[in-house]
N, C-alpha and C positions, 0 to 999 in steps of 0.2 A: 467648384469641382465639377467635372463632368461625369456622365453617367456609369463610365466604365470604372473610373475610379472608385466611384461609390460600391458598385457593385463588388469590386475587389475587396475592398474595405469589409464590406458585409459578409462575404465570403469567409475571408479569415477569422471573423469574429465567431461565425458559426463553428468554425472549425475549433477555436479557442474554447467554446462554452461546452463542446463535445467531448474536449478534454479534460476540461473542469469536471464536468459530471461523471467521468471514467476515474478520475482520481478520488472524488468525492465517496463513489460506490466502492472504491477499493478500502477506503479508511472505514466502513461500517461492517467490514469482515468480523467474524467472532474471533474473541483474542485467543481462545483454546484451538487449536488446528494442528497445522503440521510442525507448529513449535515447540508443542510439547515433549515430541520425540528428540529433540535436542536437549531438554531440561532433564528427561530420564537418566540418562547415563551420568549426566553431572551429579545428579542426586544421589546416585548409586555409588559414585566415588566418592563423594563427602561422607555419605553413611559409612561407607567401608573403613575410611579414615578415621572417624569418629569411634569406631569398635576398637581400634588399637590404644584408645587413650585410657 
């Protein structure tokens, strides 16, 4: 392989490594966040339904 192909492969590998690091950092976000605001109305509806039993 000539140097141009090796440099192209290395640059592509660097880009993939950056994407992988970004995905890994996304996975380490806290579990409680904006998702809790989705659960609040669901829990309220369930509790309202259980009151009528």
